[in-house]
C-alpha positions as MATLAB code, in Angstrom:
seq = 'MLQVQYIKEHKETVLKGLDKRNFKDAETVVDQVISLDDNRRATQTSLEATLAEANKLSKEIGGLFKTGQVEKANELKQQTGDLKQKTKELSDTLSGIENELTALLYQIPNIPNELVVKGSTEEDNEVVFEHGDIPSLDSDAKPHWELAKEYDIIDFDLGAKITGAGFPVYKGKGARLQRALINYFLDKNTAAGYNEVQVPHLVNEASGYATGQLPDKEGQMYHVTNDDLYLIPTAEVPVTNMYRNTLLNEKDFPIQLTGYTPCFRREAGSYGAHVRGLNRLHQFDKVEIVRIEHPDHSYAALDGMVEHVKNILEELKLPYRILRLCGGDIGFTSALTYDFEVYSTAQKRWLEISSVSNFETFQANRLKLRFKNKEGKSRLAHTLNGSSLALPRVLAGILENYQTTDGIKIPEVLIPYCGFDLIA';
ca = [
      19.977    6.703  -13.292;
      23.299    7.776  -11.856;
      25.224   10.494  -13.668;
      28.482    9.315  -15.224;
      30.370   12.306  -13.867;
      29.167   11.491  -10.356;
      30.349    7.897  -10.749;
      33.784    9.069  -11.912;
      34.187   11.690   -9.202;
      32.762    9.575   -6.343;
      33.783    6.062   -7.321;
      34.440    4.855   -3.756;
      31.109    6.274   -2.523;
      29.303    4.525   -5.380;
      31.030    1.202   -4.651;
      30.258    1.508   -0.943;
      26.589    2.197   -1.732;
      26.362   -0.714   -4.161;
      27.915   -2.964   -1.524;
      25.050   -2.035    0.830;
      22.704   -3.324   -1.844;
      24.712   -6.529   -2.356;
      25.129   -5.522   -6.012;
      27.189   -8.184   -7.782;
      30.366   -7.293   -9.706;
      30.004   -3.635   -8.690;
      33.649   -2.691   -9.306;
      33.666   -4.380  -12.720;
      30.481   -2.586  -13.805;
      31.678    0.786  -12.503;
      35.045    0.387  -14.261;
      33.202   -0.489  -17.482;
      31.139    2.699  -17.179;
      34.257    4.799  -16.674;
      36.083    3.101  -19.565;
      33.109    3.496  -21.917;
      32.760    7.161  -21.008;
      36.457    7.771  -21.645;
      36.075    6.032  -25.006;
      32.959    8.077  -25.729;
      34.779   11.339  -25.018;
      37.761   10.366  -27.170;
      35.499    9.336  -30.055;
      33.502   12.558  -29.700;
      36.728   14.579  -29.855;
      37.868   12.726  -33.002;
      34.473   13.242  -34.607;
      34.491   16.962  -33.887;
      38.039   17.302  -35.218;
      37.098   15.414  -38.402;
      34.021   17.570  -38.929;
      36.084   20.735  -38.389;
      38.679   19.553  -40.942;
      35.935   18.735  -43.451;
      34.363   22.177  -43.012;
      37.759   23.851  -43.467;
      38.398   21.942  -46.692;
      34.942   22.815  -48.014;
      35.703   26.505  -47.606;
      39.079   26.058  -49.341;
      37.427   24.202  -52.221;
      34.977   27.046  -52.727;
      37.818   29.543  -52.871;
      39.819   27.414  -55.325;
      36.861   27.117  -57.707;
      36.400   30.889  -57.603;
      40.032   31.447  -58.571;
      39.915   28.840  -61.328;
      42.116   26.248  -59.578;
      39.803   23.417  -60.596;
      42.373   20.580  -60.492;
      43.485   21.404  -56.952;
      39.852   21.846  -55.876;
      38.996   18.374  -57.181;
      41.929   16.905  -55.264;
      40.556   18.415  -52.061;
      37.084   17.139  -52.914;
      38.522   13.622  -52.865;
      39.860   14.318  -49.366;
      36.471   15.573  -48.182;
      34.917   12.339  -49.444;
      37.340   10.377  -47.283;
      36.526   12.637  -44.338;
      32.792   12.097  -44.844;
      33.333    8.342  -44.707;
      35.448    8.748  -41.562;
      32.749   10.973  -40.044;
      30.098    8.312  -40.672;
      32.268    5.621  -39.119;
      32.992    7.759  -36.060;
      29.293    8.683  -35.726;
      28.287    5.015  -35.839;
      30.990    4.122  -33.304;
      29.904    6.951  -31.016;
      26.267    5.892  -31.230;
      27.195    2.298  -30.358;
      29.283    3.412  -27.365;
      26.487    5.679  -26.100;
      23.911    2.890  -26.387;
      26.211    0.465  -24.556;
      26.896    3.031  -21.842;
      23.193    3.813  -21.364;
      22.310    0.107  -21.171;
      24.993   -0.362  -18.508;
      23.828    2.657  -16.508;
      20.275    1.258  -16.529;
      21.586   -1.779  -14.645;
      22.999    0.252  -11.742;
      20.578    1.009   -8.880;
      20.488    4.226   -6.888;
      23.064    4.828   -4.166;
      21.451    4.447   -0.710;
      21.410    7.296    1.760;
      23.923    7.045    4.606;
      21.066    6.129    6.977;
      20.463    2.896    5.069;
      22.160   -0.108    6.644;
      23.598   -3.041    4.749;
      21.276   -6.035    4.743;
      20.067   -8.941    2.673;
      16.372   -9.434    3.445;
      13.377   -7.728    5.031;
      14.484   -9.180    8.377;
      17.358   -6.673    8.290;
      15.031   -3.643    8.060;
      15.051   -1.283   11.034;
      11.890   -0.561   13.038;
      12.059    3.191   13.699;
       8.552    3.873   15.038;
       5.560    1.958   16.381;
       2.127    3.252   17.352;
      -1.182    1.919   18.609;
      -2.356   -0.955   20.735;
      -3.070   -4.265   19.082;
      -6.767   -4.990   19.776;
      -7.821   -8.074   21.674;
     -10.099  -10.214   19.543;
     -12.217  -13.213   20.417;
     -10.597  -16.597   20.029;
     -12.804  -17.231   17.007;
     -11.692  -14.044   15.190;
     -11.474  -14.555   11.431;
      -9.072  -13.403    8.713;
     -10.453  -10.912    6.224;
     -11.055  -13.429    3.422;
     -13.471  -15.348    5.662;
     -15.142  -12.112    6.812;
     -15.480  -10.987    3.189;
     -17.312  -14.198    2.337;
     -19.451  -14.170    5.478;
     -20.716  -10.623    4.887;
     -20.695  -10.920    1.070;
     -18.595   -7.789    0.565;
     -15.677   -9.152   -1.489;
     -15.956  -12.067   -3.892;
     -12.613  -13.605   -4.796;
     -14.150  -16.549   -6.674;
     -16.255  -14.291   -8.873;
     -13.173  -12.219   -9.740;
     -11.326  -15.414  -10.648;
     -14.251  -16.411  -12.892;
     -14.245  -13.065  -14.686;
     -10.472  -12.625  -14.996;
      -8.344  -14.872  -12.788;
      -6.893  -15.083   -9.294;
      -5.911  -11.747   -7.814;
      -8.777   -9.728   -9.338;
     -11.478   -9.493   -6.626;
     -14.995   -8.136   -7.013;
     -16.087   -5.689   -4.286;
     -19.820   -5.801   -3.539;
     -22.364   -3.765   -1.584;
     -20.875   -2.255    1.560;
     -17.472   -3.592    0.537;
     -17.555   -1.476   -2.613;
     -18.814    1.537   -0.666;
     -16.090    1.147    1.944;
     -13.528    0.951   -0.852;
     -14.858    4.170   -2.387;
     -14.968    5.832    1.044;
     -11.285    5.068    1.622;
     -10.323    6.514   -1.772;
     -12.247    9.735   -1.144;
     -10.937   10.026    2.409;
      -7.320    9.602    1.305;
      -7.716   12.153   -1.510;
      -9.366   14.657    0.824;
      -6.572   14.253    3.379;
      -3.961   14.778    0.681;
      -5.562   17.808   -0.913;
      -6.088   19.369    2.524;
      -2.338   18.962    3.074;
      -1.574   20.934   -0.094;
      -1.352   18.201   -2.725;
      -2.917   19.037   -6.084;
      -5.228   16.264   -7.300;
      -4.706   14.913  -10.822;
      -6.337   12.181  -12.904;
      -3.843   10.399  -15.127;
      -3.833    7.630  -17.767;
      -3.719    4.040  -16.557;
      -1.464    3.022  -19.442;
       1.973    4.472  -20.156;
       4.433    4.265  -23.010;
       7.888    2.738  -22.809;
       9.596    6.111  -22.342;
       7.540    6.741  -19.194;
       8.478    3.315  -17.818;
      12.177    3.987  -18.342;
      11.952    7.509  -16.954;
      10.774    6.462  -13.493;
      12.785    3.237  -13.344;
      10.117    0.563  -13.825;
      11.880   -0.399  -17.047;
      13.994   -2.328  -17.537;
      14.169   -3.331  -13.828;
      10.536   -4.472  -13.346;
       9.581   -5.391  -16.894;
       8.512   -8.894  -15.887;
       6.123   -7.512  -13.260;
       4.239   -5.188  -15.639;
       1.333   -6.074  -17.919;
       2.324   -5.252  -21.496;
      -0.203   -4.392  -24.213;
       1.958   -5.677  -27.036;
       0.013   -4.408  -30.069;
       0.276   -0.810  -28.870;
       3.533   -1.198  -26.899;
       1.908    0.269  -23.783;
       2.133   -0.835  -20.153;
      -0.584   -0.986  -17.494;
       0.678    1.120  -14.606;
       1.985   -0.614  -11.468;
       1.461    2.613   -9.508;
       0.268    6.189  -10.103;
       3.850    7.280   -9.439;
       4.686    6.463  -13.066;
       2.215    8.702  -14.960;
       2.161   11.426  -12.289;
       5.949   11.835  -12.180;
       6.162   11.649  -15.979;
       4.006   14.757  -16.198;
       7.339   16.528  -15.669;
       9.491   14.522  -18.084;
      11.689   16.790  -20.261;
      10.814   19.809  -18.133;
      12.900   22.789  -17.022;
      11.584   24.372  -13.821;
      12.482   27.501  -11.909;
      13.313   27.537   -8.208;
      10.061   29.388   -7.503;
       8.113   26.384   -8.823;
       9.059   24.277   -5.784;
       7.567   22.442   -4.054;
       5.400   20.580   -6.564;
       2.919   18.361   -4.688;
       0.579   16.013   -6.548;
      -1.880   13.307   -5.561;
      -3.915   10.912   -7.633;
      -6.038    7.802   -7.398;
      -5.555    4.956   -9.858;
      -6.043    1.231  -10.076;
      -2.658   -0.497  -10.162;
      -1.694   -3.633  -12.071;
       1.108   -6.008  -11.118;
       1.770   -9.496  -12.381;
       3.429  -10.530   -9.082;
       4.891  -13.553  -10.819;
       5.913  -16.370   -8.506;
       3.818  -15.238   -5.515;
       2.047  -18.172   -3.888;
       1.092  -19.381   -0.410;
      -0.967  -18.355    2.598;
       0.955  -15.082    3.029;
      -0.558  -13.759   -0.231;
      -4.102  -15.004    0.378;
      -7.136  -12.736    0.034;
      -6.237   -9.055   -0.175;
      -2.647   -9.612    0.913;
      -1.403   -9.596   -2.677;
      -3.403   -8.798   -5.797;
      -2.833   -8.317   -9.509;
      -5.233   -5.346   -9.579;
      -5.727   -3.013   -6.634;
      -6.544    0.606   -5.849;
      -4.072    3.095   -4.485;
      -3.879    6.800   -3.761;
      -0.410    8.214   -4.357;
       1.430   11.363   -3.334;
       4.323   12.682   -5.447;
       6.646   15.579   -4.730;
       9.223   17.347   -6.871;
      11.615   19.281   -4.691;
      14.712   21.419   -4.581;
      17.630   19.133   -3.585;
      18.232   21.191   -0.433;
      14.717   20.481    0.852;
      13.907   16.937   -0.277;
      14.710   15.173    2.991;
      12.606   17.641    4.979;
       9.859   16.887    2.441;
      10.347   13.152    3.011;
       9.918   13.647    6.755;
       6.750   15.625    6.050;
       5.356   12.818    3.905;
       6.053   10.298    6.668;
       4.208   12.475    9.190;
       1.298   12.842    6.774;
       0.853    9.063    6.399;
       1.222    8.631   10.178;
      -1.647   11.068   10.708;
      -3.923    9.126    8.350;
      -3.256    5.809   10.103;
      -3.789    7.360   13.512;
      -7.150    8.732   12.377;
      -8.064    5.249   11.182;
      -6.932    3.973   14.610;
      -4.967    1.115   13.140;
      -1.859   -0.180   14.942;
       1.151    0.420   12.713;
       4.910    0.585   12.618;
       7.491    2.240   10.361;
      10.545    0.478    8.951;
      13.613    2.034    7.394;
      14.536   -0.400    4.641;
      17.992   -1.954    4.473;
      20.190   -1.985    1.382;
      19.027   -5.428    0.305;
      15.316   -4.570    0.500;
      15.212   -0.987   -0.759;
      13.769   -0.370   -4.230;
      16.003   -0.068   -7.303;
      15.389    3.670   -7.738;
      15.239    4.731   -4.089;
      17.907    6.388   -1.949;
      15.872    6.066    1.260;
      12.549    4.318    1.884;
      10.265    4.082    4.892;
       7.710    1.278    4.846;
       4.489    1.481    6.872;
       2.985   -1.751    8.134;
      -0.424   -2.328    9.745;
      -0.820   -5.152   12.217;
      -3.372   -7.765   11.225;
      -4.624   -9.153   14.515;
      -6.489  -12.048   12.923;
      -3.505  -13.101   10.799;
      -1.034  -12.242   13.587;
       1.344  -10.546   11.157;
       2.368   -7.158    9.848;
       1.071   -6.075    6.433;
       2.876   -3.456    4.351;
       0.469   -0.689    3.355;
       2.716    2.187    2.257;
       6.203    3.038    1.074;
       7.516    6.600    1.200;
      10.730    7.203   -0.732;
      13.225    9.841   -1.793;
      14.829    9.101   -5.169;
      17.095   12.161   -5.049;
      18.274   12.820   -8.664;
      18.003    9.197   -9.853;
      14.607    9.537  -11.555;
      15.171   13.183  -12.506;
      18.263   12.220  -14.517;
      16.189    9.721  -16.518;
      13.294   12.166  -16.762;
      15.554   15.068  -17.815;
      13.800   17.031  -15.084;
      15.858   20.076  -14.235;
      15.507   23.523  -12.727;
      17.366   26.798  -13.065;
      18.852   28.062   -9.826;
      19.252   31.727   -8.910;
      22.568   31.862  -10.762;
      20.860   30.613  -13.914;
      22.586   27.227  -13.843;
      20.658   24.036  -14.625;
      20.449   21.349  -11.913;
      18.580   18.081  -11.505;
      15.537   18.200   -9.213;
      14.740   15.597   -6.550;
      11.649   13.376   -6.833;
       9.752   11.633   -4.021;
       6.650    9.496   -3.796;
       4.537    7.630   -1.284;
       1.398    5.524   -0.974;
      -1.282    7.462    0.798;
      -2.515    4.761    0.876;
      -2.700    1.368   -0.843;
      -6.209    0.077   -0.197;
      -6.145   -3.749   -0.061;
      -4.161   -4.233    3.128;
      -5.679   -1.163    4.793;
      -9.062   -2.710    4.073;
      -7.839   -6.078    5.380;
      -6.639   -4.373    8.558;
      -9.983   -2.642    9.074;
     -12.012   -5.801    8.507;
      -9.870   -7.870   10.868;
      -9.131   -5.359   13.619;
     -12.641   -3.868   13.724;
     -14.547   -7.172   13.747;
     -16.950   -7.743   16.644;
     -19.621  -10.281   17.482;
     -22.185   -7.863   15.985;
     -20.326   -7.260   12.742;
     -17.495   -5.113   11.427;
     -17.403   -1.592   12.785;
     -16.421    1.266   10.516;
     -13.619    3.596   11.708;
     -15.214    6.788   12.969;
     -13.407    9.005   10.478;
     -14.862    6.964    7.556;
     -18.520    6.946    8.657;
     -19.356   10.253    6.884;
     -17.851    8.821    3.690;
     -19.559    5.424    3.971;
     -22.998    6.477    5.183;
     -23.058    3.490    7.585;
     -21.196    2.504   10.749;
     -21.450   -1.279   10.692;
     -21.144   -4.147    8.226;
     -23.490   -6.838    9.535;
];
């Protein structure tokens, strides 16, 4: 969430950033925020003045009673009653203004970094890096959903029977390969200095608001209504919320965390061949990396996270590219996002397998995540996160790009984790 003071002091910068995102009625919304905040401040001033006057009269009344001036004291008591009523009215007005202001601020996305270009769709994203040769496959090469059925390693129909579409069942070597990828990703992350955590798979409403999933993505989250809890769409939510309402010291930076969780997304309205098989699921596994950084170092940290994911994909020997997302495609909470895509040779298309983002102070403001600098002043920290990695499309890429006439080879780096080198 943007800070009101930042909006007021950098109005043109905010409007320029919102224009990159194609945010409708930006100037109207920003002017409403400024007007509401001015009204809030004026109401707060009136409330404080009324409370001060009431306190002054109370002291006078006590003195009058002590000196026997009962009639005059009772007159002042009538005035304090009027002031109490005025105080209640001002308090209610202030609360209403604050709620309206907060609701409006929740509608405003983060301001993109200057590197982000204006754009409307994913076609406007910038390719900033590409690595690896696309393998040559036989003319009869198959997409992963056919390979999964042929080798009986993923059963989409059985998952649909148990739950519904988008909830696959991994079997035999498919399940072992899935587990191998999780362990490999976690080992790579912990070796790079990330501290592994295991977190809840359900979060409360406050956690959803703190990291920006609510109210922006409410329709995409599974809601357990009786308990008012949400199934997590990503480990980013519970991991980052570990530091909600926290005051850090500069010496605490950097904070580097990694965790594996299943993820749950409704993905309402997603249909067609482009979401077939593992391309888009309602439940999938993902290993996440999260960093909490000093504002002066967060973009160097972002570059480090990008290099870390690049190293993993190069060890897996999968052809990939990196996109810098445009204003129309960047996430609501992000200031700058790099997407990683693996090339699916059998499908002849790129598949997104990771996003690495810097949220700057946007999440920290919602989280109330601050730190004390050397001068003892409180500042908002910067938060970052990235997939390291999301499993379904990585698995799809492995199955399709490593298929041979003898079976599906296992990437060399995963063989010690799998205990086998071929799915046949």
